C-alpha positions, 0 to 999 in steps of 0.5 A: 708084070711089074706093080708100077709100068709107065704109060705113055699117051700118043696120038697115033704113033704108040706102035712107032715109038715102041718100035724105036725104043725096042731098036735102041735098047738092048734086052728089049721086047715087044709084048703084046699089041692090042687094036681097036675093034668095031667099038673104037674109038680109033680106027678098026685094026689100028694100034690102040696098045703096044706092051714092050719091055726096055732092059727089063722095065715094062711100058705101055703105050697107047694111041689115044688121040690128042692128049687132053687138054692137049698137053705134050709129054713134059720134061717134068717127067723123064726116063733116066738111062744109066750108063756104065761107058762112054761108049754107052752114053754116045749110043743113048744119047744119038740114038734117042735124040735123033729128030729130037732136041739135045738139052742141058746136063744129060737131058734130051727130048726125043722125036716123039717129045718124051725126055730122057736123061742119059747119065754116066753112073760116075757122074753120080759118084763124082758129085756125091764126093765128100769133098765139096771141092772136087765135087763142086767142080764135077758140078760146074763141068757137067753144067757146061755140057749137053751130052756128058763126057765121062773123061771131061768130068774126071779131070775136073775131079782130079784138078787141084 
């Protein structure tokens, strides 16, 4: 078990969320599910925690009831999915945003309210270019996007 594990608090959708995420990411699996017993506080037999792995990263989801003090997930904390190809970007973007919200600059909120960033590695390479003109053109192109389009980034970079 890694020393640091993301812990997601749900009202009562922990198992649904776990199954949703595991269905999207390759090399992912359900690790364990614990259920409430007689002592509660959830209904006996209902899911208390769901432990799962997404591409090597372990997560724990809790059915803890309404969050205290009624704070839903926030974009202040998000999960970045690094992608090598446009096909990967498209896959994760479409699957994770289904039923959620697509936001600007590679950000999306899934149907549970969890925020994700679907980022092609080439974006990070291009905006880190030592030529500030090239990097700036890529940044400007990216700021106009919701889902990142790699070809558009490369065109912006190559402009003269």
